[in-house]
PyMOL Python script that loads the backbone (N, CA, C, O; Angstrom):
from pymol import cmd

cmd.read_pdbstr("""\
ATOM      1  N   MET A   1      19.970 -16.643   8.747  1.00  0.00           N
ATOM      2  CA  MET A   1      20.579 -15.507   8.089  1.00  0.00           C
ATOM      3  C   MET A   1      19.501 -14.682   7.391  1.00  0.00           C
ATOM      4  O   MET A   1      18.374 -15.144   7.210  1.00  0.00           O
ATOM      5  N   GLY A   2      19.848 -13.484   7.010  1.00  0.00           N
ATOM      6  CA  GLY A   2      18.907 -12.603   6.335  1.00  0.00           C
ATOM      7  C   GLY A   2      18.747 -12.950   4.867  1.00  0.00           C
ATOM      8  O   GLY A   2      19.433 -13.821   4.332  1.00  0.00           O
ATOM      9  N   ARG A   3      17.827 -12.249   4.237  1.00  0.00           N
ATOM     10  CA  ARG A   3      17.573 -12.468   2.818  1.00  0.00           C
ATOM     11  C   ARG A   3      18.792 -12.033   2.015  1.00  0.00           C
ATOM     12  O   ARG A   3      19.368 -10.976   2.269  1.00  0.00           O
ATOM     13  N   GLU A   4      19.170 -12.839   1.066  1.00  0.00           N
ATOM     14  CA  GLU A   4      20.291 -12.503   0.194  1.00  0.00           C
ATOM     15  C   GLU A   4      19.908 -11.323  -0.690  1.00  0.00           C
ATOM     16  O   GLU A   4      18.744 -11.180  -1.062  1.00  0.00           O
ATOM     17  N   SER A   5      20.867 -10.484  -1.026  1.00  0.00           N
ATOM     18  CA  SER A   5      20.594  -9.297  -1.821  1.00  0.00           C
ATOM     19  C   SER A   5      20.149  -9.628  -3.242  1.00  0.00           C
ATOM     20  O   SER A   5      19.544  -8.790  -3.911  1.00  0.00           O
ATOM     21  N   THR A   6      20.439 -10.824  -3.704  1.00  0.00           N
ATOM     22  CA  THR A   6      20.048 -11.202  -5.062  1.00  0.00           C
ATOM     23  C   THR A   6      18.659 -11.831  -5.128  1.00  0.00           C
ATOM     24  O   THR A   6      18.135 -12.058  -6.219  1.00  0.00           O
ATOM     25  N   MET A   7      18.062 -12.113  -3.981  1.00  0.00           N
ATOM     26  CA  MET A   7      16.740 -12.745  -3.970  1.00  0.00           C
ATOM     27  C   MET A   7      15.641 -11.722  -4.233  1.00  0.00           C
ATOM     28  O   MET A   7      15.695 -10.597  -3.735  1.00  0.00           O
ATOM     29  N   LYS A   8      14.665 -12.113  -5.004  1.00  0.00           N
ATOM     30  CA  LYS A   8      13.521 -11.261  -5.283  1.00  0.00           C
ATOM     31  C   LYS A   8      12.584 -11.268  -4.073  1.00  0.00           C
ATOM     32  O   LYS A   8      12.372 -12.323  -3.476  1.00  0.00           O
ATOM     33  N   PRO A   9      12.011 -10.101  -3.694  1.00  0.00           N
ATOM     34  CA  PRO A   9      11.069 -10.091  -2.578  1.00  0.00           C
ATOM     35  C   PRO A   9       9.869 -10.999  -2.860  1.00  0.00           C
ATOM     36  O   PRO A   9       9.474 -11.168  -4.014  1.00  0.00           O
ATOM     37  N   GLN A  10       9.307 -11.566  -1.834  1.00  0.00           N
ATOM     38  CA  GLN A  10       8.205 -12.502  -1.981  1.00  0.00           C
ATOM     39  C   GLN A  10       6.845 -11.819  -1.906  1.00  0.00           C
ATOM     40  O   GLN A  10       5.849 -12.486  -1.627  1.00  0.00           O
ATOM     41  N   TYR A  11       6.771 -10.541  -2.142  1.00  0.00           N
ATOM     42  CA  TYR A  11       5.517  -9.809  -2.100  1.00  0.00           C
ATOM     43  C   TYR A  11       5.464  -8.790  -3.233  1.00  0.00           C
ATOM     44  O   TYR A  11       6.477  -8.463  -3.850  1.00  0.00           O
ATOM     45  N   GLU A  12       4.264  -8.303  -3.486  1.00  0.00           N
ATOM     46  CA  GLU A  12       4.056  -7.296  -4.529  1.00  0.00           C
ATOM     47  C   GLU A  12       3.191  -6.188  -3.943  1.00  0.00           C
ATOM     48  O   GLU A  12       2.129  -6.463  -3.383  1.00  0.00           O
ATOM     49  N   VAL A  13       3.630  -4.947  -4.065  1.00  0.00           N
ATOM     50  CA  VAL A  13       2.839  -3.813  -3.605  1.00  0.00           C
ATOM     51  C   VAL A  13       1.855  -3.466  -4.719  1.00  0.00           C
ATOM     52  O   VAL A  13       2.256  -3.095  -5.823  1.00  0.00           O
ATOM     53  N   LEU A  14       0.572  -3.591  -4.419  1.00  0.00           N
ATOM     54  CA  LEU A  14      -0.467  -3.334  -5.419  1.00  0.00           C
ATOM     55  C   LEU A  14      -0.975  -1.898  -5.366  1.00  0.00           C
ATOM     56  O   LEU A  14      -1.306  -1.310  -6.396  1.00  0.00           O
ATOM     57  N   ALA A  15      -1.035  -1.335  -4.157  1.00  0.00           N
ATOM     58  CA  ALA A  15      -1.555   0.026  -4.011  1.00  0.00           C
ATOM     59  C   ALA A  15      -0.959   0.688  -2.778  1.00  0.00           C
ATOM     60  O   ALA A  15      -0.599   0.019  -1.809  1.00  0.00           O
ATOM     61  N   TYR A  16      -0.861   2.014  -2.830  1.00  0.00           N
ATOM     62  CA  TYR A  16      -0.389   2.827  -1.706  1.00  0.00           C
ATOM     63  C   TYR A  16      -1.399   3.940  -1.521  1.00  0.00           C
ATOM     64  O   TYR A  16      -1.681   4.683  -2.461  1.00  0.00           O
ATOM     65  N   VAL A  17      -1.954   4.070  -0.310  1.00  0.00           N
ATOM     66  CA  VAL A  17      -2.987   5.073  -0.036  1.00  0.00           C
ATOM     67  C   VAL A  17      -2.473   6.005   1.052  1.00  0.00           C
ATOM     68  O   VAL A  17      -2.019   5.552   2.102  1.00  0.00           O
ATOM     69  N   THR A  18      -2.546   7.306   0.800  1.00  0.00           N
ATOM     70  CA  THR A  18      -2.037   8.302   1.732  1.00  0.00           C
ATOM     71  C   THR A  18      -2.990   9.487   1.842  1.00  0.00           C
ATOM     72  O   THR A  18      -3.848   9.688   0.982  1.00  0.00           O
ATOM     73  N   ILE A  19      -2.830  10.273   2.917  1.00  0.00           N
ATOM     74  CA  ILE A  19      -3.619  11.503   3.056  1.00  0.00           C
ATOM     75  C   ILE A  19      -2.739  12.736   2.859  1.00  0.00           C
ATOM     76  O   ILE A  19      -3.210  13.865   2.997  1.00  0.00           O
ATOM     77  N   LYS A  20      -1.467  12.522   2.537  1.00  0.00           N
ATOM     78  CA  LYS A  20      -0.542  13.636   2.298  1.00  0.00           C
ATOM     79  C   LYS A  20      -0.175  13.686   0.821  1.00  0.00           C
ATOM     80  O   LYS A  20       0.410  12.745   0.287  1.00  0.00           O
ATOM     81  N   LYS A  21      -0.519  14.779   0.173  1.00  0.00           N
ATOM     82  CA  LYS A  21      -0.301  14.908  -1.274  1.00  0.00           C
ATOM     83  C   LYS A  21       1.165  14.759  -1.670  1.00  0.00           C
ATOM     84  O   LYS A  21       1.462  14.239  -2.746  1.00  0.00           O
ATOM     85  N   GLU A  22       2.078  15.204  -0.825  1.00  0.00           N
ATOM     86  CA  GLU A  22       3.502  15.134  -1.179  1.00  0.00           C
ATOM     87  C   GLU A  22       4.027  13.703  -1.208  1.00  0.00           C
ATOM     88  O   GLU A  22       5.125  13.467  -1.713  1.00  0.00           O
ATOM     89  N   ARG A  23       3.280  12.754  -0.687  1.00  0.00           N
ATOM     90  CA  ARG A  23       3.692  11.350  -0.734  1.00  0.00           C
ATOM     91  C   ARG A  23       3.192  10.635  -1.980  1.00  0.00           C
ATOM     92  O   ARG A  23       3.556   9.481  -2.210  1.00  0.00           O
ATOM     93  N   VAL A  24       2.375  11.282  -2.780  1.00  0.00           N
ATOM     94  CA  VAL A  24       1.875  10.667  -4.011  1.00  0.00           C
ATOM     95  C   VAL A  24       2.952  10.833  -5.075  1.00  0.00           C
ATOM     96  O   VAL A  24       3.157  11.920  -5.615  1.00  0.00           O
ATOM     97  N   LEU A  25       3.635   9.729  -5.362  1.00  0.00           N
ATOM     98  CA  LEU A  25       4.738   9.732  -6.322  1.00  0.00           C
ATOM     99  C   LEU A  25       4.445   8.755  -7.441  1.00  0.00           C
ATOM    100  O   LEU A  25       3.630   7.845  -7.290  1.00  0.00           O
ATOM    101  N   ALA A  26       5.106   8.949  -8.548  1.00  0.00           N
ATOM    102  CA  ALA A  26       4.963   8.002  -9.655  1.00  0.00           C
ATOM    103  C   ALA A  26       5.637   6.687  -9.262  1.00  0.00           C
ATOM    104  O   ALA A  26       6.762   6.679  -8.764  1.00  0.00           O
ATOM    105  N   SER A  27       4.945   5.597  -9.490  1.00  0.00           N
ATOM    106  CA  SER A  27       5.516   4.285  -9.184  1.00  0.00           C
ATOM    107  C   SER A  27       4.809   3.237 -10.018  1.00  0.00           C
ATOM    108  O   SER A  27       3.888   3.537 -10.777  1.00  0.00           O
ATOM    109  N   SER A  28       5.257   1.998  -9.863  1.00  0.00           N
ATOM    110  CA  SER A  28       4.640   0.914 -10.625  1.00  0.00           C
ATOM    111  C   SER A  28       3.320   0.461 -10.014  1.00  0.00           C
ATOM    112  O   SER A  28       2.554  -0.257 -10.657  1.00  0.00           O
ATOM    113  N   CYS A  29       3.047   0.877  -8.772  1.00  0.00           N
ATOM    114  CA  CYS A  29       1.785   0.488  -8.140  1.00  0.00           C
ATOM    115  C   CYS A  29       0.795   1.654  -8.174  1.00  0.00           C
ATOM    116  O   CYS A  29       1.168   2.799  -8.430  1.00  0.00           O
ATOM    117  N   LEU A  30      -0.450   1.341  -7.915  1.00  0.00           N
ATOM    118  CA  LEU A  30      -1.500   2.347  -7.836  1.00  0.00           C
ATOM    119  C   LEU A  30      -1.267   3.193  -6.594  1.00  0.00           C
ATOM    120  O   LEU A  30      -1.183   2.649  -5.493  1.00  0.00           O
ATOM    121  N   THR A  31      -1.160   4.512  -6.744  1.00  0.00           N
ATOM    122  CA  THR A  31      -0.948   5.422  -5.615  1.00  0.00           C
ATOM    123  C   THR A  31      -2.123   6.376  -5.551  1.00  0.00           C
ATOM    124  O   THR A  31      -2.412   7.088  -6.513  1.00  0.00           O
ATOM    125  N   LEU A  32      -2.813   6.388  -4.390  1.00  0.00           N
ATOM    126  CA  LEU A  32      -4.036   7.167  -4.250  1.00  0.00           C
ATOM    127  C   LEU A  32      -3.939   8.167  -3.107  1.00  0.00           C
ATOM    128  O   LEU A  32      -3.290   7.910  -2.094  1.00  0.00           O
ATOM    129  N   PHE A  33      -4.591   9.308  -3.283  1.00  0.00           N
ATOM    130  CA  PHE A  33      -4.693  10.345  -2.263  1.00  0.00           C
ATOM    131  C   PHE A  33      -6.111  10.327  -1.716  1.00  0.00           C
ATOM    132  O   PHE A  33      -7.075  10.352  -2.481  1.00  0.00           O
ATOM    133  N   ALA A  34      -6.245  10.284  -0.386  1.00  0.00           N
ATOM    134  CA  ALA A  34      -7.555  10.322   0.262  1.00  0.00           C
ATOM    135  C   ALA A  34      -7.673  11.612   1.066  1.00  0.00           C
ATOM    136  O   ALA A  34      -6.674  12.138   1.558  1.00  0.00           O
ATOM    137  N   GLU A  35      -8.893  12.117   1.196  1.00  0.00           N
ATOM    138  CA  GLU A  35      -9.129  13.377   1.899  1.00  0.00           C
ATOM    139  C   GLU A  35      -9.029  13.248   3.417  1.00  0.00           C
ATOM    140  O   GLU A  35      -8.746  14.239   4.089  1.00  0.00           O
ATOM    141  N   SER A  36      -9.250  12.068   3.973  1.00  0.00           N
ATOM    142  CA  SER A  36      -9.220  11.887   5.421  1.00  0.00           C
ATOM    143  C   SER A  36      -8.724  10.485   5.763  1.00  0.00           C
ATOM    144  O   SER A  36      -8.644   9.616   4.895  1.00  0.00           O
ATOM    145  N   MET A  37      -8.394  10.277   7.039  1.00  0.00           N
ATOM    146  CA  MET A  37      -7.948   8.951   7.488  1.00  0.00           C
ATOM    147  C   MET A  37      -9.059   7.925   7.316  1.00  0.00           C
ATOM    148  O   MET A  37      -8.799   6.788   6.922  1.00  0.00           O
ATOM    149  N   GLU A  38     -10.295   8.319   7.608  1.00  0.00           N
ATOM    150  CA  GLU A  38     -11.423   7.398   7.468  1.00  0.00           C
ATOM    151  C   GLU A  38     -11.606   6.989   6.002  1.00  0.00           C
ATOM    152  O   GLU A  38     -11.844   5.818   5.703  1.00  0.00           O
ATOM    153  N   ALA A  39     -11.494   7.953   5.102  1.00  0.00           N
ATOM    154  CA  ALA A  39     -11.626   7.658   3.673  1.00  0.00           C
ATOM    155  C   ALA A  39     -10.492   6.753   3.190  1.00  0.00           C
ATOM    156  O   ALA A  39     -10.718   5.855   2.379  1.00  0.00           O
ATOM    157  N   SER A  40      -9.273   6.985   3.684  1.00  0.00           N
ATOM    158  CA  SER A  40      -8.147   6.157   3.261  1.00  0.00           C
ATOM    159  C   SER A  40      -8.300   4.723   3.772  1.00  0.00           C
ATOM    160  O   SER A  40      -7.975   3.769   3.065  1.00  0.00           O
ATOM    161  N   LYS A  41      -8.793   4.578   4.994  1.00  0.00           N
ATOM    162  CA  LYS A  41      -8.999   3.234   5.547  1.00  0.00           C
ATOM    163  C   LYS A  41     -10.059   2.479   4.754  1.00  0.00           C
ATOM    164  O   LYS A  41      -9.867   1.314   4.406  1.00  0.00           O
ATOM    165  N   GLU A  42     -11.179   3.145   4.468  1.00  0.00           N
ATOM    166  CA  GLU A  42     -12.267   2.519   3.709  1.00  0.00           C
ATOM    167  C   GLU A  42     -11.815   2.154   2.294  1.00  0.00           C
ATOM    168  O   GLU A  42     -12.117   1.066   1.804  1.00  0.00           O
ATOM    169  N   MET A  43     -11.097   3.058   1.648  1.00  0.00           N
ATOM    170  CA  MET A  43     -10.609   2.836   0.296  1.00  0.00           C
ATOM    171  C   MET A  43      -9.650   1.641   0.258  1.00  0.00           C
ATOM    172  O   MET A  43      -9.722   0.800  -0.637  1.00  0.00           O
ATOM    173  N   THR A  44      -8.764   1.586   1.235  1.00  0.00           N
ATOM    174  CA  THR A  44      -7.780   0.508   1.306  1.00  0.00           C
ATOM    175  C   THR A  44      -8.445  -0.853   1.478  1.00  0.00           C
ATOM    176  O   THR A  44      -8.075  -1.820   0.812  1.00  0.00           O
ATOM    177  N   VAL A  45      -9.424  -0.924   2.370  1.00  0.00           N
ATOM    178  CA  VAL A  45     -10.126  -2.190   2.611  1.00  0.00           C
ATOM    179  C   VAL A  45     -10.859  -2.637   1.348  1.00  0.00           C
ATOM    180  O   VAL A  45     -10.832  -3.818   1.001  1.00  0.00           O
ATOM    181  N   ASP A  46     -11.513  -1.704   0.662  1.00  0.00           N
ATOM    182  CA  ASP A  46     -12.229  -2.044  -0.567  1.00  0.00           C
ATOM    183  C   ASP A  46     -11.279  -2.567  -1.646  1.00  0.00           C
ATOM    184  O   ASP A  46     -11.586  -3.552  -2.317  1.00  0.00           O
ATOM    185  N   ILE A  47     -10.140  -1.916  -1.812  1.00  0.00           N
ATOM    186  CA  ILE A  47      -9.157  -2.346  -2.815  1.00  0.00           C
ATOM    187  C   ILE A  47      -8.618  -3.727  -2.469  1.00  0.00           C
ATOM    188  O   ILE A  47      -8.487  -4.582  -3.345  1.00  0.00           O
ATOM    189  N   ALA A  48      -8.308  -3.946  -1.205  1.00  0.00           N
ATOM    190  CA  ALA A  48      -7.762  -5.232  -0.777  1.00  0.00           C
ATOM    191  C   ALA A  48      -8.765  -6.364  -1.003  1.00  0.00           C
ATOM    192  O   ALA A  48      -8.385  -7.453  -1.431  1.00  0.00           O
ATOM    193  N   LYS A  49     -10.033  -6.112  -0.718  1.00  0.00           N
ATOM    194  CA  LYS A  49     -11.065  -7.125  -0.953  1.00  0.00           C
ATOM    195  C   LYS A  49     -11.169  -7.446  -2.441  1.00  0.00           C
ATOM    196  O   LYS A  49     -11.248  -8.612  -2.826  1.00  0.00           O
ATOM    197  N   ALA A  50     -11.168  -6.416  -3.266  1.00  0.00           N
ATOM    198  CA  ALA A  50     -11.306  -6.608  -4.706  1.00  0.00           C
ATOM    199  C   ALA A  50     -10.116  -7.362  -5.296  1.00  0.00           C
ATOM    200  O   ALA A  50     -10.286  -8.148  -6.229  1.00  0.00           O
ATOM    201  N   MET A  51      -8.932  -7.136  -4.771  1.00  0.00           N
ATOM    202  CA  MET A  51      -7.727  -7.757  -5.306  1.00  0.00           C
ATOM    203  C   MET A  51      -7.301  -8.999  -4.515  1.00  0.00           C
ATOM    204  O   MET A  51      -6.268  -9.603  -4.806  1.00  0.00           O
ATOM    205  N   LYS A  52      -8.096  -9.370  -3.521  1.00  0.00           N
ATOM    206  CA  LYS A  52      -7.777 -10.522  -2.657  1.00  0.00           C
ATOM    207  C   LYS A  52      -6.348 -10.400  -2.133  1.00  0.00           C
ATOM    208  O   LYS A  52      -5.511 -11.282  -2.329  1.00  0.00           O
ATOM    209  N   ALA A  53      -6.101  -9.279  -1.464  1.00  0.00           N
ATOM    210  CA  ALA A  53      -4.765  -8.965  -0.977  1.00  0.00           C
ATOM    211  C   ALA A  53      -4.819  -8.598   0.505  1.00  0.00           C
ATOM    212  O   ALA A  53      -5.889  -8.561   1.112  1.00  0.00           O
ATOM    213  N   ASP A  54      -3.651  -8.330   1.071  1.00  0.00           N
ATOM    214  CA  ASP A  54      -3.524  -7.955   2.479  1.00  0.00           C
ATOM    215  C   ASP A  54      -3.252  -6.462   2.596  1.00  0.00           C
ATOM    216  O   ASP A  54      -2.783  -5.821   1.656  1.00  0.00           O
ATOM    217  N   VAL A  55      -3.560  -5.918   3.788  1.00  0.00           N
ATOM    218  CA  VAL A  55      -3.349  -4.500   4.064  1.00  0.00           C
ATOM    219  C   VAL A  55      -2.298  -4.360   5.159  1.00  0.00           C
ATOM    220  O   VAL A  55      -2.302  -5.097   6.145  1.00  0.00           O
ATOM    221  N   VAL A  56      -1.402  -3.401   4.965  1.00  0.00           N
ATOM    222  CA  VAL A  56      -0.404  -3.058   5.968  1.00  0.00           C
ATOM    223  C   VAL A  56      -0.543  -1.573   6.258  1.00  0.00           C
ATOM    224  O   VAL A  56      -0.515  -0.753   5.341  1.00  0.00           O
ATOM    225  N   GLN A  57      -0.694  -1.217   7.552  1.00  0.00           N
ATOM    226  CA  GLN A  57      -0.705   0.195   7.918  1.00  0.00           C
ATOM    227  C   GLN A  57       0.694   0.566   8.375  1.00  0.00           C
ATOM    228  O   GLN A  57       1.256  -0.073   9.264  1.00  0.00           O
ATOM    229  N   LEU A  58       1.250   1.594   7.766  1.00  0.00           N
ATOM    230  CA  LEU A  58       2.596   2.048   8.098  1.00  0.00           C
ATOM    231  C   LEU A  58       2.564   2.945   9.325  1.00  0.00           C
ATOM    232  O   LEU A  58       1.502   3.437   9.707  1.00  0.00           O
ATOM    233  N   ASN A  59       3.722   3.161   9.949  1.00  0.00           N
ATOM    234  CA  ASN A  59       3.808   4.013  11.138  1.00  0.00           C
ATOM    235  C   ASN A  59       3.373   5.452  10.859  1.00  0.00           C
ATOM    236  O   ASN A  59       2.928   6.145  11.774  1.00  0.00           O
ATOM    237  N   ASN A  60       3.494   5.906   9.622  1.00  0.00           N
ATOM    238  CA  ASN A  60       3.109   7.275   9.276  1.00  0.00           C
ATOM    239  C   ASN A  60       1.616   7.405   8.984  1.00  0.00           C
ATOM    240  O   ASN A  60       1.151   8.495   8.652  1.00  0.00           O
ATOM    241  N   GLY A  61       0.849   6.302   9.101  1.00  0.00           N
ATOM    242  CA  GLY A  61      -0.591   6.340   8.895  1.00  0.00           C
ATOM    243  C   GLY A  61      -1.035   5.948   7.500  1.00  0.00           C
ATOM    244  O   GLY A  61      -2.227   5.747   7.267  1.00  0.00           O
ATOM    245  N   ASP A  62      -0.101   5.835   6.567  1.00  0.00           N
ATOM    246  CA  ASP A  62      -0.435   5.424   5.208  1.00  0.00           C
ATOM    247  C   ASP A  62      -0.707   3.919   5.171  1.00  0.00           C
ATOM    248  O   ASP A  62      -0.350   3.190   6.096  1.00  0.00           O
ATOM    249  N   TYR A  63      -1.338   3.470   4.097  1.00  0.00           N
ATOM    250  CA  TYR A  63      -1.658   2.059   3.922  1.00  0.00           C
ATOM    251  C   TYR A  63      -1.026   1.530   2.647  1.00  0.00           C
ATOM    252  O   TYR A  63      -0.925   2.245   1.650  1.00  0.00           O
ATOM    253  N   MET A  64      -0.601   0.274   2.684  1.00  0.00           N
ATOM    254  CA  MET A  64      -0.142  -0.431   1.503  1.00  0.00           C
ATOM    255  C   MET A  64      -0.999  -1.672   1.339  1.00  0.00           C
ATOM    256  O   MET A  64      -1.291  -2.370   2.310  1.00  0.00           O
ATOM    257  N   VAL A  65      -1.398  -1.941   0.110  1.00  0.00           N
ATOM    258  CA  VAL A  65      -2.100  -3.182  -0.229  1.00  0.00           C
ATOM    259  C   VAL A  65      -1.059  -4.068  -0.892  1.00  0.00           C
ATOM    260  O   VAL A  65      -0.489  -3.712  -1.922  1.00  0.00           O
ATOM    261  N   ILE A  66      -0.816  -5.241  -0.281  1.00  0.00           N
ATOM    262  CA  ILE A  66       0.220  -6.133  -0.791  1.00  0.00           C
ATOM    263  C   ILE A  66      -0.331  -7.525  -1.057  1.00  0.00           C
ATOM    264  O   ILE A  66      -1.303  -7.959  -0.438  1.00  0.00           O
ATOM    265  N   ARG A  67       0.310  -8.209  -1.987  1.00  0.00           N
ATOM    266  CA  ARG A  67      -0.014  -9.614  -2.260  1.00  0.00           C
ATOM    267  C   ARG A  67       1.248 -10.416  -1.965  1.00  0.00           C
ATOM    268  O   ARG A  67       2.320 -10.143  -2.507  1.00  0.00           O
ATOM    269  N   VAL A  68       1.098 -11.401  -1.104  1.00  0.00           N
ATOM    270  CA  VAL A  68       2.231 -12.238  -0.703  1.00  0.00           C
ATOM    271  C   VAL A  68       2.266 -13.481  -1.558  1.00  0.00           C
ATOM    272  O   VAL A  68       3.146 -14.324  -1.385  1.00  0.00           O
TER     273      VAL A  68
END
""", "prot")
cmd.dss("prot")
cmd.show_as("cartoon", "prot")
cmd.util.cbc("prot")
cmd.orient("prot")
């Protein structure tokens, strides 16, 4: 069966990196704007290494740094 609606997710979003300014919203995680895809990829990898976390690339090209 699927996850129950009362269960807390087993991950934490630490950072969100995007190249589109309109996607930078206030949230509980660090949200960063990068000038290019290459810069966003490099920034994401550096943050993930520093925080000992994992990286997820979304279908829209943005990156999330998560800790499981």
